[in-house]
MIGU-431849 format. One record per atom (N, C-alpha, C): residue in three letters; x, y, z. Coordinates in steps of 0.02 Angstrom, whole numbers, plus 50000, padded with zeros to 5 digits. Example, Ala and Ser with C-alpha at 12.3 -4.5 7.8 and 13.67 -1.06 7.14 Angstrom:
// MIGU-431849
Ala506604971650390/Ala506154977550390/Ala506604983550390/Ser506424988850354/Ser506844994750357/Ser506455000250394/
END
This chain:
// MIGU-431849
Met506775091849937/Met507175091049998/Met506835094550056/His506825091250115/His506495094250172/His506965093950232/Met507175099650257/Met507665099850310/Met507385099150380/Gly506725100150388/Gly506425099350454/Gly506205092250466/Pro505795091050517/Pro505545084250530/Pro505075081950475/Ile505085075550461/Ile504655072650410/Ile504475065550429/Val503865063550413/Val503635056650424/Val503375054150357/Leu503605048250337/Leu503395045050276/Leu503135038050293/Ser502545036250269/Ser502265029650283/Ser501965026650220/Thr501925020050220/Thr501655016450163/Thr500895016350165/Trp500585017150105/Trp499875016250095/Trp499445021750127/Ala498805021650110/Ala498345026750135/Ala498275026450210/Phe498285020350238/Phe498235019950312/Phe498845022650346/Gly499355024350307/Gly499945027650336/Gly499785034450364/Arg499235037550344/Arg499065044050373/Arg498915043350448/Lys498605037750466/Lys498495036450538/Lys499155035750574/Ala499625032250543/Ala500285031450572/Ala500625038250579/Asn500585042350527/Asn500905048850528/Asn500625053350582/Ala499975053050593/Ala499665057150645/Ala499935055350713/Ala500025048750725/Ala500295046550790/Ala501025048650797/Ala501405048050743/Ala502105050250746/Ala502155057650759/Trp501695061550729/Trp501735068750736/Trp501585071050807/Glu501205067250844/Glu501095068850914/Glu501755068750953/Val502215064350932/Val502875064050963/Val503305069950939/Leu503275071350874/Leu503705076350844/Leu503475083550856/Lys502865084450882/Lys502645091250900/Lys503105094250952/Asn503405090050992/Asn503905092251040/Asn504585091951004/Pro504945097550998/Pro505585097450963/Pro506085092350991/Ala505965090151054/Ala506405085151084/Ala506185078051068/Gly505615077351033/Gly505365070751017/Gly505835067050971/Ser505945060650984/Ser506445056850946/Ser506125053050888/Ala506515052050836/Ala506295048150778/Ala506105041050799/Leu506485038250846/Leu506345031450868/Leu505655030950901/Asp505505035550947/Asp504855035550979/Asp504295036650928/Ala504425041050881/Ala503915042650830/Ala503765036550787/Val504275032950766/Val504175026850726/Val503775021650764/Glu503955020650827/Glu503595015650867/Glu502855017550874/Glu502715023850890/Glu502015025950898/Glu501635025550832/Ala501965027050777/Ala501645026650712/Ala501415019550698/Cys501855014750708/Cys501685007750695/Cys501165005250744/Arg501215007150807/Arg500735004950857/Arg500025007250840/Ala499955013250812/Ala499295015850795/Ala498955011350744/Val499325008950695/Val499035004550643/Val498954997450670/Glu499424995150710/Glu499354988550740/Glu498714987950781/Ala498504993350813/Ala497914993150857/Ala497264993950820/Asp497284995250755/Asp496684996650717/Asp496434990250683/Pro495874987350706/Pro495634981050677/Pro495374981850606/Glu495274988050584/Glu495054989250515/Glu495614988150465/Val496234988450488/Val496804987150444/Val496954979650451/Thr496744975750402/Thr496764968550408/Thr497414965350386/Ser497934969450379/Ser498594966950360/Ser499134968550412/Val498924971350468/Val499394973350520/Val499064972350589/Gly499434969350636/Gly499234969250706/Gly498584965750721/Tyr498244968250772/Tyr497614965550795/Tyr497104965950738/Gly496784960450722/Gly496314960350667/Gly496614958350601/Gly497274957050600/Gly497594954650539/Gly497304947950518/Leu497294946750453/Leu496994940550428/Leu497454934550444/Pro497154928750459/Pro497544923050482/Pro497944919750426/Asp498364914950447/Asp498714910750399/Asp498274904850379/Ala498544900050345/Ala498144894550317/Ala497824890150370/Ile498104889850430/Ile497784885750482/Ile497394889950532/Gly497304896350517/Gly496874900450559/Gly497224904450612/Gln497884904450615/Gln498244908350665/Gln498444915150636/Val498394920250678/Val498664926850662/Val499374927150688/Thr499844928550645/Thr500554929050664/Thr500834935650641/Leu501184939150685/Leu501404945950672/Leu502164946350668/Asp502404950850625/Asp503114952050616/Asp503244959550619/Ala503834961550643/Ala504014968650644/Ala504764969450652/Ala505004975350634/Ala505704977250646/Ala505744984750656/Ile506274986650690/Ile506404993750704/Ile507144995050697/Met507335001050673/Met508045002150657/Met508235009450661/Leu508815010650693/Leu509145017150693/Leu509815016850656/Ser510125010950657/Ser510785010050627/Ser510935002550624/Pro511455000650589/Pro511624993550589/Pro511714990650660/Glu511984994650705/Glu512074992250773/Glu511424992250812/Arg511034997450804/Arg510404998050843/Arg509814996150798/Ser509664989750798/Ser509124987150755/Ser508944980150778/Ala508314978150768/Ala508094971350785/Ala507404970150756/Gly507244963750750/Gly506584961750726/Gly506304955850764/Val505654954850758/Val505324949050787/Val504864946150733/Ala504754939550736/Ala504324936350686/Ala503914930950718/Phe503334929550686/Phe502884924150707/Phe502654925150780/Val502494931350795/Val502224933050861/Val501474931750860/Arg501214927650907/Arg500524925250903/Arg500064928050957/Val500334930951009/Val499904932751066/Val500024939751093/Phe500404943851057/Phe500524950751079/Phe500394955451019/Pro499984960651029/Pro499734964550972/Pro500214969850946/His500764971150982/His501214976450960/His501924973750949/Pro502024970350893/Pro502694967650880/Pro503224973050870/Ile503024979150850/Ile503524984450843/Ile503834986150910/Ser503434986150963/Ser503704987451030/Ser504124981551054/Leu503934975551034/Leu504324969651052/Leu505004969751016/Ala504994971950953/Ala505634972650917/Ala506084977750952/Arg505794983150975/Arg506194988151011/Arg506464985151076/Leu506054981051109/Leu506274977751171/Leu506874973351157/Val506854969651102/Val507434965451084/Val508044969851070/Met507944975251033/Met508504979651016/Met508834982651077/Glu508424984551126/Glu508694988251184/Glu508894983751242/Asn508744977351238/Asn508894972951294/Asn509294966751275/Ser509524966451213/Ser509944960851193/Ser510384963051134/Trp510844958751115/Trp511244960151056/Trp510994956350995/His510434952751002/His510154948850947/His509814953350895/Lys509774950850834/Lys509454954550780/Lys508754951950764/Leu508604945750781/Leu507944942950764/Leu507754937550814/Leu507174938450845/Leu506884933250888/Leu506214931250857/Val506064924850862/Val505454922350829/Val505024918350878/Ser504374918350864/Ser503884913850894/Ser503944913750970/Glu504024907650997/Glu504024906751069/Glu504574910651103/Gly505154911251071/Gly505704914951101/Gly505534922351110/Ala505244925451058/Ala505044932451064/Ala504494933251115/Glu504014928651115/Glu503454928951163/Glu503694928051234/Arg504184923651244/Arg504454922651312/Arg504774929051338/Leu505124932651294/Leu505424939051315/Leu504874943951336/Ala504334944351297/Ala503794948951314/Ala503494947251382/Arg503394940751395/Arg503114938751460/Arg503584940451517/Ser504244939951505/Ser504724941451558/Ser504704948751578/Phe504444953051533/Phe504364960151548/Phe503654961851570/Gly503254956651583/Gly502594957651610/Gly502054959251560/Trp502174958151496/Trp501664959551446/Trp501094954551451/Lys500494956951438/Lys499904952651441/Lys499724950151372/Glu499524943851369/Glu499344940751305/Glu498654943051282/Thr498564943051216/Thr497944945251185/Thr497754940451129/Asn497114939251122/Asn496874935551064/Asn496874940351004/Leu497304939150956/Leu497384943650899/Leu496854942850845/Arg496494937350847/Arg496034935850793/Arg495334938450808/Thr495104943050767/Thr494434945850775/Thr493914941250743/Pro493274941850762/Pro492754937950729/Pro492744939150653/Gln492884945250632/Gln492894946750561/Gln493454943050525/Ala494034942650558/Ala494604939050528/Ala494454931550524/Leu494154928850575/Leu493964921750574/Leu493464920350519/Ala492984924850511/Ala492484923950459/Ala492804924150390/Ala493284928550381/Ala493634929050316/Ala494034922650303/Trp494344919850354/Trp494724913650347/Trp494254907950327/Arg493684907450361/Arg493214902150346/Arg492934902850275/Lys492804909050256/Lys492554910050188/Lys493074908150136/His493694909950149/His494234908350101/His494314900950092/Phe494254897150147/Phe494334889950143/Phe493674886150145/Ala493114889950139/Ala492444886950137/Ala492304882550197/Thr492494885050256/Thr492374881250318/Thr491674882750343/Pro491254877750355/Pro490584879050384/Pro490654882450452/Ala490234887350463/Ala490254890750528/Ala490064885950583/Lys490424886350638/Lys490264882150695/Lys490454885850759/Lys490184883450813/Lys490304886750877/Lys491034885650897/Glu491354890950917/Glu492054890450936/Glu492124887151004/Thr492634882951012/Thr492814880351077/Thr493154885951117/Pro492964887051179/Pro493294892351217/Pro494044891251219/Val494424896651212/Val495144895951211/Val495414895851282/Ser495984892551290/Ser496284892251356/Ser496644898651372/Glu496784899651436/Glu497114905751457/Glu497824906151429/Gly498144900451421/Gly498834900451397/Gly498894900851322/Gly498354900451286/Gly498414900651213/Gly497804903651181/Pro497794909951169/Pro497194913351147/Pro497044912651072/Gln497244907151041/Gln497014905550974/Gln496504899950979/Ala496114899050927/Ala495574894150928/Ala495854887150939/Arg495444882850972/Arg495664876050987/Arg495784872050923/Glu495414873550870/Glu495504869950807/Glu496214870850781/Thr496494876850790/Thr497174878050769/Thr497674874450814/Gln497544874450879/Gln497984871150926/Gln498024863650912/Leu497464860550899/Leu497444853450885/Leu497844851850822/Cys497774856150772/Cys498144855150710/Cys498894855250723/Glu499124860150762/Glu499834860650776/Glu500074854650816/Glu499674852350864/Glu499874846650905/Glu499944840450862/Lys499494839450813/Lys499544833750769/Lys500184834150727/Ser500314840150700/Ser500904840950658/Ser501544839750698/Thr501564842450759/Thr502164841550801/Thr502264834150817/Ser501734830550835/Ser501784823450852/Ser502044819550793/Leu501804821250733/Leu502024817650673/Leu502754818950660/Gln502974825150670/Gln503664826850656/Gln504144823050702/Lys503914821350763/Lys504344817850810/Lys504434810550794/Leu503994807750753/Leu504034800650736/Leu504614799450688/Pro505014794150702/Pro505524792150652/Pro505184790150587/Asp505534790950531/Asp505254789250466/Asp505014782050464/Ser505374777550499/Ser505194770550497/Ser504534769050530/Glu504294773550574/Glu503674772450611/Glu503084775850578/Arg503194779550523/Arg502644782850490/Arg502364778350435/Ser501714777850433/Ser501414774250377/Ser501434778750316/Ser501364775950257/Ser501424779750195/Ser500914785250190/Gly500334784450222/Gly499804789450215/Gly499784794550271/Glu500244793950321/Glu500194798250380/Glu500304805650363/Thr500804807050321/Thr500944814050305/Thr500354817250271/Glu500054813750222/Glu499484816450186/Glu498894817450232/Lys498764812450276/Lys498204813050322/Lys498294818850370/Ser498924819650394/Ser499054825050441/Ser498934831750407/Phe499164832450345/Phe499064838750308/Phe498324840150301/Glu497934835150281/Glu497224836250271/Glu496874837950336/Ser497094835050392/Ser496774836550456/Ser496924843750478/Cys497494846450455/Cys497654853350470/Cys497264858250428/Tyr497034856050370/Tyr496674860350323/Tyr495994857250307/Pro495574855950359/Pro494954852350347/Pro494464856150303/Ser494554862650296/Ser494074866650260/Ser494264867750187/Ala494874865950167/Ala495104867550100/Ala494864862350051/Ser494684864749992/Ser494514860149938/Ser495144856749914/Glu495074851549874/Glu495664847949849/Glu496114852649809/Gly495814857149769/Gly496214861849732/Gly496594866649777/Glu496274868849831/Glu496614873449876/Glu497164869849915/Arg497054863449932/Arg497594859649964/Arg498204859249918/Ala498064858049854/Ala498624857649807/Ala498994864249803/Gln498624869749806/Gln498934876349805/Gln499364877349867/Leu499114875249925/Leu499494876049987/Leu500114871749987/Arg500074865749958/Arg500664861449954/Arg501204864649910/Ser500994868149859/Ser501454870649809/Ser501854876549837/Ser502494876649822/Ser502904882449839/Ser503044886649778/Ser502704885149722/Ser502834888749660/Ser502594895949665/Trp502964900349634/Trp502794907549635/Trp502124908749601/Glu501954904649551/Glu501324905549515/Glu500714904649559/Ser500794900849614/Ser500214899549657/Ser500084905149707/Thr500544910049711/Thr500454915549757/Thr499854919849737/Pro499414921649785/Pro498834925749767/Pro499044932549738/Ala498634935049693/Ala498754941649667/Ala498734946749723/Phe499124952049716/Phe499174957049769/Phe498514960849777/Asp498314961649840/Asp497714965549856/Asp497864969349920/Pro497964975949917/Pro498144979749977/Pro497604979650031/Arg496994977550013/Arg496474977050065/Arg496594971350112/Ile496944966150089/Ile497044960250132/Ile497774958950147/His498214962950121/His498914961850136/His499314968150124/Asp499604970750176/Asp500194974850169/Asp500454977750233/Thr501084979450228/Thr501484981750284/Thr501354989150298/Ile501394991050362/Ile501494998050377/Ile502244998950385/Gly502525002950340/Gly503235004650343/Gly503295012050354/Val503725014050401/Val503775021150421/Val504505023350422/Leu504625029250394/Leu505265032650400/Leu505155039350434/Val505555040950483/Val505495047350519/Val506175050750523/Arg506175057050509/Arg506765061350521/Arg506545066650571/Asp506885066950629/Asp506675071550681/Asp507045078250676/Tyr506935082650725/Tyr507225089350723/Tyr507985089150724/Thr508285083950753/Thr509015083450756/Thr509315080650692/Gly508895078150647/Gly509135075050587/Gly509215067450592/Gln509075064650650/Gln509105057350658/Gln508545053950619/Ile508705048550585/Ile508215044650547/Ile508095037950581/Ala507465036050585/Ala507275029450611/Ala506775026250563/Ala506755019650563/Ala506295015950520/Ala505955010550560/Gly505335008950540/Gly504965003450571/Gly504515000150519/Cys504414993650528/Cys503944989750487/Cys503544985250532/Ser502914984350516/Ser502494979750554/Ser501964976750507/Thr501824970250515/Thr501354966950471/Thr501094960550501/Ser500504958350477/Ser500274951550491/Ser500404947050430/Gly500734949750380/Gly500954945750324/Gly500404944250274/Leu500584940350225/Leu500124938350172/Leu499534934650201/Ala498924936750185/Ala498324933450209/Ala498314926150187/Phe498144921750234/Phe498054914550220/Phe498704911250196/Lys499274914250215/Lys499934911650197/Lys500024904650226/Leu500504900950198/Leu500694894650228/Leu500924895850300/His500724891450345/His500914892050415/His501674892050421/Gly501944897250452/Gly502664897850461/Gly502994902650413/Arg502624905050363/Arg502924909750315/Arg503084916350349/Val503674918950336/Val503884925550359/Val504144929350299/Gly503934935550292/Gly504144939650235/Gly504724944250252/Asp504754949850217/Asp505334954250223/Asp505304958850284/Ser504704960150310/Ser504624965550359/Ser505074965250420/Pro505174959350452/Pro505564959350513/Pro506314958350502/Ile506534958350439/Ile507224956550424/Ile507614962650402/Ile508144964250440/Ile508554970050426/Ile508874969350357/Gly508824974750317/Gly509094974750250/Gly508584972850197/His508034970050218/His507504968050172/His506914972850179/Gly506524972250234/Gly505954976750243/Gly506144983850261/Leu506734984650291/Leu506954991350310/Leu507704991450318/Tyr507994997350311/Tyr508704998250323/Tyr508845005650335/Val509285006950383/Val509505013750398/Val510255013850409/Asp510595018250376/Asp511295019850392/Asp511305027350405/Pro511445029450466/Pro511405036650482/Pro511835041050437/Ala512355038250406/Ala512795042250364/Ala512485044050297/Val511985040050275/Val511705041350208/Val510945041750206/Gly510585037850247/Gly509855038150246/Gly509535031450261/Gly508895030750242/Gly508525024750258/Gly508015023050205/Ala507735016950210/Ala507225014750163/Ala506765009750197/Val506135009650175/Val505665004450196/Val505315001750133/Ala505164995250135/Ala504864992050077/Ala504194989050095/Thr503794987550044/Thr503134984850054/Thr502924980949992/Gly502404976849997/Gly502174972849941/Gly502314965549954/His502374961549901/His502544954549909/His503254953949935/Gly503314951749997/Gly503964951550030/Gly504484947449994/Glu504264942049961/Glu504734937749926/Glu505104941449871/Leu504774946249839/Leu505104950249788/Leu505654954449818/Ile505504957449875/Ile505974962049907/Ile506564958149937/Met506414952349966/Met506944948349997/Met507444945949945/Gly507204944549884/Gly507644941849833/Gly508184946749810/Val508084953149821/Val508574958149799/Val508844962249858/Cys508674960249920/Cys508884964149979/Cys508694971449969/Gly508044972649957/Gly507804978949931/Gly507994985249969/Ser507874985250035/Ser508024991350073/Ser508774992650078/Phe509154987450087/Phe509884988250089/Phe510144990850023/Leu509864988149968/Leu510074990349902/Leu509944997849893/Ala509355000049916/Ala509195007149909/Ala509695011549945/Val509865009650007/Val510325013750047/Val511025013550016/Glu511225007849989/Glu511875007449957/Glu511895011849894/Cys511335012449860/Cys511315017049803/Cys511425024249826/Leu511115026049882/Leu511235032749910/Leu511975033649926/Arg512285028549954/Arg512985028949973/Arg513435030249912/Arg513235027449855/Arg513625028349793/Arg513485035049759/Gly513035039149789/Gly512915045749762/Gly512255046449724/Ala511835041349723/Ala511195041749689/Ala510725046449727/Thr510265049549690/Thr509735053249723/Thr509245048249754/Ala508785050749796/Ala508285046349826/Ala507855043049772/Gln507675046849720/Gln507265043949666/Gln507655038749626/Glu508275040149613/Glu508685035249577/Glu508765028849617/Ala508835029449683/Ala508905023549726/Ala508275019449727/Ala507695022749735/Ala507065019149736/Ala506935015749670/Thr507075019249616/Thr506965016549549/Thr507405010449536/Glu508025010749559/Glu508485005149549/Glu508214998749582/Val507934999349641/Val507664993449676/Val507104990349635/Ile506654994349611/Ile506084991749572/Ile506314988849506/Arg506774992149473/Arg507044989449410/Arg507404982849423/Arg507754982349478/Arg508104976049495/Arg507604970349506/Ile507054971849540/Ile506534966749549/Ile506264964649482/Gly506114969649439/Gly505844968149373/Gly506304963849332/Ala506964964749339/Ala507444960849300/Ala507594954049332/Ser507404953049395/Ser507604947049431/Ser507074941649434/Tyr506444943449419/Tyr505894938749426/Tyr505534937949359/Ser505334931749344/Ser504994930449281/Ser504234930449288/Gln503984929749349/Gln503264929349361/Gln503044935349403/Leu502854940749371/Leu502674946849408/Leu501964949049396/Glu501584945449357/Glu500884947349345/Glu500494947149410/Gly500154952649425/Gly499764953049487/Gly500164954249550/Lys500824954949544/Lys501254955849602/Lys501414963349611/Gln501544965249674/Gln501694972149689/Gln502294972549736/Ala502694977549727/Ala503234979249773/Ala503334986749768/Ala503494989849824/Ala503604997149825/Ala504104998849878/Ile504415004549871/Ile504925006549919/Ile504925014149927/Ile505055016349989/Ile505145023450004/Ile505865024350026/Val506175029550002/Val506875030950019/Val506915038050047/Leu507295038950101/Leu507395045450133/Leu508135046450144/Ser508415051750115/Ser509135053050122/Ser509265056850187/Arg509895056850206/Arg510115060350267/Arg509945067750263/Thr509935070550202/Thr509805077650193/Thr509065079450192/Gly508625074450195/Gly507915075650194/Gly507585074750127/Glu507955072850075/Glu507665071450010/Glu507315064550014/Trp506705064049987/Trp506365057649987/Trp506065056149919/Ala505925049749907/Ala505625047649844/Ala505345040549853/Ala504935038449805/Ala504635031849808/Ala504575028949737/Ala504535022349734/Ala504445018849671/Ala504045012549684/Ala503705010049631/Ala503295004149639/Ala503295000149574/Leu503144993749580/Leu503084989549520/Leu502504991749477/Arg501934993249510/Arg501334995049471/Arg500925000149510/Lys500435002949476/Lys500015008149506/Lys499635005449566/Gly499435010149610/Gly499045008449669/Gly499375010149734/Phe500045010449734/Phe500415012049795/Phe500395019549807/Gln500335021449871/Gln500355028449891/Gln500805029349951/Val501085035349957/Val501505037150014/Val501145042450054/Ala501075041250119/Ala500805046350164/Ala501385050650189/Val501315057250181/Val501855061950197/Val501615066950248/Arg502005067950301/Arg501825072950352/Arg502435077250367/Thr502355083750361/Thr502865088650380/Thr502505094150419/Pro502875099050445/Pro502525104450480/Pro501995107950438/Gly502055107750372/Gly501575111250331/Gly501165106850285/Glu501245100250288/Glu500905095750241/Glu500635089550276/Asp500085087050250/Asp499815080550270/Asp499495077650207/Leu499895073950168/Leu499705072150100/Leu499755064650087/Leu499395062550035/Leu499515056050003/Leu499805057349935/Cys500385054349921/Cys500745055649859/Cys500845049349818/Glu500875050149752/Glu501025044649708/Glu501775043649704/Pro502005037549691/Pro502725036449683/Pro502995039849621/Gly503625041649623/Gly503925045149567/Gly504085040749508/Phe504095034049519/Phe504235029349465/Phe503795023149474/Val503475021049419/Val503075014949417/Val503305010849357/Leu503505004549369/Leu503785000549315/Leu503264998249265/Phe502694995549290/Phe502174992949247/Phe501554997249251/Glu501244998549195/Glu500645002749194/Glu500024998949219/Thr500034992249213/Thr499454988249235/Thr499674983149286/
END
């Protein structure tokens, strides 16, 4: 149990997040909300972290799309998803929280709000991320078409979306039998036939094995000097995901949850696992029923283990922080770490419970 300020973040790159949060908390008046935002922004701005923010790996058609959420309480919380042209979705989520009563804005709607506040657009896709996308889908390297001022993604992606949109507007009676297949192939010109089949499939078995180098969320829990708890999540999602996929990170009760009366939680890993059991909400409800932080975290992972039949190669993890400062973590399998920062510590810790040894 820790009664002073504490910052908890997911994964080894969480130490960068914690350092940024601690700059806020060095001042006893620094708020948990400000600390969470700065923590996530630090990782969002780091192109070396290829699962969050600028430099995140693209989806299947080559677009980088970002998701985030921020939370102080059920009333004060919001998320954004499928953000394509602004590098700090955590700040955009806070903008939604503080300037509307909505809980989730997506895509063009979220981007429109950012523009109305004078935010400048950014090309989120680095040359390294583009190269990784081409390698994954075996796309021959070619000279990029300059991007337009209004859309800082590659023209190849824009053309794909325009084709898909045009096809969707056609009545069924006006579509030839081969149009859907042709449109799909034109959107994925670099994928082999086997990879196209994988992309078409929504089966859980086709999901890539978990690799923290190419996919994972920065999730942050902060308790400030006043005892207030805040949570934040930010991610670019599963690398090479199907276009339009959104995971748990921007959704209240899934990627994060805070109830000031009992505590908070943030989750990470394959978002579909966490969403299926409302992971973060479940953890906080366990605290409400009198569970310890470790019991709450363990219950979430055990629930995932009991709820899914295909878990080989999959990962999920959760950090739980109680109102009293007690914290704990659990994971499906080894490899997950928690970055911990207090006035006297700056550590990477193993979770207290791991369901599978391999």
